[in-house]
C-alpha positions in Angstrom: 17.1 19.9 -45.4 12.7 19.3 -45.3 11.1 20.2 -42.1 7.3 18.8 -40.9 5.3 17.2 -38.3 3.1 14.7 -38.0 -0.4 15.1 -36.3 -2.8 12.2 -35.6 -6.4 12.5 -34.3 -7.4 9.4 -32.1 -10.3 7.3 -32.9 -13.0 5.8 -30.9 -12.2 8.1 -28.0 -14.8 7.1 -25.6 -17.6 9.5 -24.0 -16.3 11.1 -21.2 -18.0 11.5 -17.4 -17.6 13.2 -14.1 -14.9 11.4 -12.4 -12.9 10.0 -15.7 -8.8 9.5 -16.0 -8.5 11.5 -19.1 -4.6 11.1 -19.3 -5.6 7.1 -19.1 -8.2 7.5 -21.4 -5.5 8.9 -24.0 -3.1 6.4 -23.4 -5.8 3.8 -23.6 -7.0 4.8 -27.1 -3.4 5.6 -28.3 -2.9 1.9 -27.6 -6.3 1.4 -29.4 -5.1 3.2 -32.3 -1.6 1.5 -33.1 0.1 4.7 -31.7 2.9 4.9 -29.4 3.1 7.8 -27.1 7.0 9.3 -27.5 9.2 11.6 -25.2 8.2 15.1 -27.4 4.7 14.4 -28.5 2.2 17.4 -27.9 -1.3 16.4 -26.9 -4.0 18.8 -27.9 -7.2 17.7 -25.6 -10.9 19.4 -26.3 -11.7 21.5 -23.4 -15.1 20.2 -23.2 -13.9 16.5 -22.5 -11.1 17.9 -19.7 -14.5 20.1 -18.3 -16.8 16.5 -18.4 -14.4 14.5 -16.3 -14.2 18.0 -13.7 -17.8 17.8 -13.8 -18.1 21.2 -15.3 -21.6 20.5 -16.3 -24.3 22.1 -15.3 -28.1 23.2 -15.4 -30.3 26.1 -15.5 -33.1 24.9 -13.2 -30.3 25.7 -9.8 -29.6 29.1 -11.4 -31.1 32.3 -9.5 -30.4 35.3 -11.2 -29.3 37.9 -9.9 -30.8 42.0 -11.2 -28.2 42.5 -13.0 -28.2 39.6 -14.9 -32.2 40.4 -15.6 -31.3 43.7 -17.1 -29.1 42.3 -19.1 -31.9 39.7 -20.2 -34.3 42.5 -21.2 -31.0 43.9 -23.2 -29.9 41.1 -24.7 -32.9 38.9 -25.4 -31.2 35.8 -23.6 -32.7 33.7 -20.5 -31.9 35.1 -17.3 -30.9 32.2 -16.1 -28.4 31.5 -19.0 -27.0 35.4 -18.4 -26.8 34.7 -14.7 -24.8 31.4 -15.4 -22.6 33.6 -17.5 -22.0 36.2 -14.4 -21.0 33.5 -12.1 -18.0 33.0 -14.7 -17.0 36.7 -15.4 -14.7 39.0 -13.8 -16.0 41.7 -16.4 -18.7 42.6 -18.8 -17.2 43.9 -22.1 -20.1 44.3 -24.4 -23.5 43.5 -23.8 -26.1 43.6 -27.4 -28.4 41.6 -28.9 -26.3 39.4 -30.9 -23.7 38.8 -28.1 -22.6 38.8 -24.4 -19.1 39.3 -24.6 -17.1 39.5 -20.9 -13.4 38.8 -19.4 -14.2 35.5 -17.7 -12.6 34.4 -14.5 -9.5 33.4 -16.1 -8.9 36.1 -18.0 -9.8 34.6 -21.7 -12.2 37.3 -23.1 -14.5 35.2 -25.2 -18.5 35.5 -25.8 -20.7 33.8 -23.1 -17.8 32.8 -20.9 -17.3 30.2 -23.3 -20.2 28.5 -22.0 -22.6 26.1 -24.6 -23.9 23.1 -25.2 -23.0 21.2 -28.0 -22.0 17.8 -27.2 -23.5 17.2 -24.4 -25.6 14.3 -24.0 -28.4 15.9 -21.8 -30.7 18.9 -23.2 -30.3 21.8 -21.1 -27.0 21.2 -19.7 -24.5 23.6 -20.2 -20.6 22.9 -19.9 -18.5 25.6 -18.6 -14.8 26.3 -18.6 -12.3 24.0 -16.6 -11.7 26.3 -12.9 -8.1 26.1 -13.8 -7.0 24.9 -17.6 -3.6 25.5 -16.6 -3.9 22.8 -13.6 -6.1 20.7 -16.1 -3.3 20.1 -18.7 -0.8 19.4 -15.9 -2.8 16.9 -14.3 -3.2 15.4 -17.9 0.4 15.5 -18.5 1.9 13.8 -15.3 -0.8 10.9 -15.4 0.6 9.9 -19.0 4.0 10.3 -17.5 3.3 7.8 -14.6 1.6 5.7 -17.4 4.1 5.9 -20.1 7.3 7.0 -18.5 7.0 9.5 -21.0 7.7 13.6 -21.5 4.8 15.0 -23.0 3.1 18.5 -23.7 -0.2 19.0 -23.2 -2.4 21.8 -24.6 -6.3 22.2 -24.1 -8.2 23.9 -26.7 -11.4 25.7 -27.1 -13.1 27.4 -30.3 -13.3 31.4 -30.3 -14.2 33.9 -32.3 -12.0 36.6 -33.6 -11.9 40.5 -34.0 -12.8 41.5 -37.6 -12.5 38.4 -39.2 -15.6 35.6 -40.0 -15.3 32.2 -38.5 -14.0 30.6 -35.5 -10.3 29.2 -34.5 -9.3 26.8 -31.8 -7.2 28.8 -28.7 -5.1 27.4 -26.5 -6.8 28.3 -23.0 -4.5 25.9 -21.1 -1.1 24.2 -21.4 1.6 22.5 -19.8 5.3 21.5 -21.0 5.0 23.9 -24.2 6.7 26.6 -24.5 3.8 29.5 -25.4 5.8 31.6 -27.9 8.6 31.3 -30.6 10.4 34.6 -30.4 12.2 36.1 -33.3 12.4 39.4 -31.9 16.4 40.3 -32.6 17.0 38.3 -34.9 16.9 39.2 -38.4 15.4 38.7 -41.6 16.4 37.7 -45.2 18.0 41.2 -45.3 19.6 41.7 -42.7 16.6 44.0 -40.7 16.0 43.2 -37.1 12.6 42.1 -35.9 10.8 43.6 -33.6 8.1 42.5 -33.2 8.0 38.9 -34.1 6.8 36.7 -30.9 4.5 33.7 -32.5 2.1 32.0 -30.3 2.4 28.1 -30.9 -0.2 27.2 -28.7 -2.6 28.9 -30.6 -0.9 27.6 -34.1 -1.0 23.7 -32.4 -4.4 24.4 -30.9 -6.1 25.8 -33.9 -4.0 23.0 -36.4 -5.9 20.3 -34.1 -9.2 21.6 -35.0 -8.2 20.3 -38.3 -8.4 17.1 -37.5 -10.8 17.3 -34.5 -14.0 18.7 -35.9 -16.6 20.7 -34.5 -19.7 18.0 -35.1 -19.9 14.2 -34.6 -16.7 13.4 -35.2 -15.9 12.3 -31.9 -12.2 12.8 -31.8 -11.6 15.4 -29.1 -7.6 14.5 -28.7 -4.5 15.2 -31.2 -1.5 13.4 -30.9 1.4 16.2 -32.5 5.0 14.1 -33.7 8.2 15.7 -34.4 7.8 18.8 -32.9 9.6 18.3 -29.3 11.4 21.1 -29.7 8.0 23.2 -28.5 8.4 21.2 -25.5 9.1 23.6 -22.2 12.3 22.4 -20.0 11.2 24.7 -16.8 7.2 24.4 -17.5 7.0 27.6 -15.5 4.6 29.1 -18.1 1.1 29.6 -17.9 -1.9 30.7 -20.1 -2.1 34.3 -19.0 1.1 35.3 -20.2 -0.7 35.5 -23.5 -3.3 37.6 -22.6 -2.2 41.4 -22.6 -3.0 44.3 -20.0 -5.7 47.0 -20.5 -2.9 49.4 -21.3 -1.6 47.3 -24.2 -5.1 46.7 -25.2 -5.6 48.9 -28.8 -9.8 47.7 -29.2 -11.3 46.9 -25.9 -12.1 50.8 -25.4 -13.8 51.1 -28.5 -16.0 48.3 -28.3 
């Protein structure tokens, strides 16, 4: 039996403003695209539209850099105000150089510049921060879509990051609601009867990466993708959160060599 799934990028998604109802906008844009939401659909949303709706857009003019920010600015060649903005979102600085500022942010995400950037922002000089709690953002959107459609869907909030030891960037899940984080093969047998010991696939990241193929990164203006025929990846108990993807310092084989 052939296996497959469908993915649809929503065309004509409006520019998002502070306070907008993302769930409602998704439902309306699906209707405008002639796409009916169904039980089991998984919706991937670009982080930036979530951040805009949650008023996570700031200017540098209001940032007062600390002495730590000024020192890092001197060593990295970046603006002290920008460094101050990054540090406000940071739990721990992992690597600071002329090339990058790699941090563990307040959510536990390891990323460059705490995930802050200014691409696809209408006003020059304004920067977009990550949502305060991407899991909560996903859950709110899921509940809102459920209210409007009476459908059980899953939500992934995604963002694009660089990867160690590989060129290019990939979309990752930074928040999720109602979607299984992993497909666990551990304990199962391969084609030749050997027991698998480490295969625990992060399906939310795979879905986020697949969604980026349709979203794009430039002026496509398609920040939402709806996947169909993946209902088996919906989570029944809904108790998982994205932090389960993070590894501890004890498990991390690479952080100590940065």
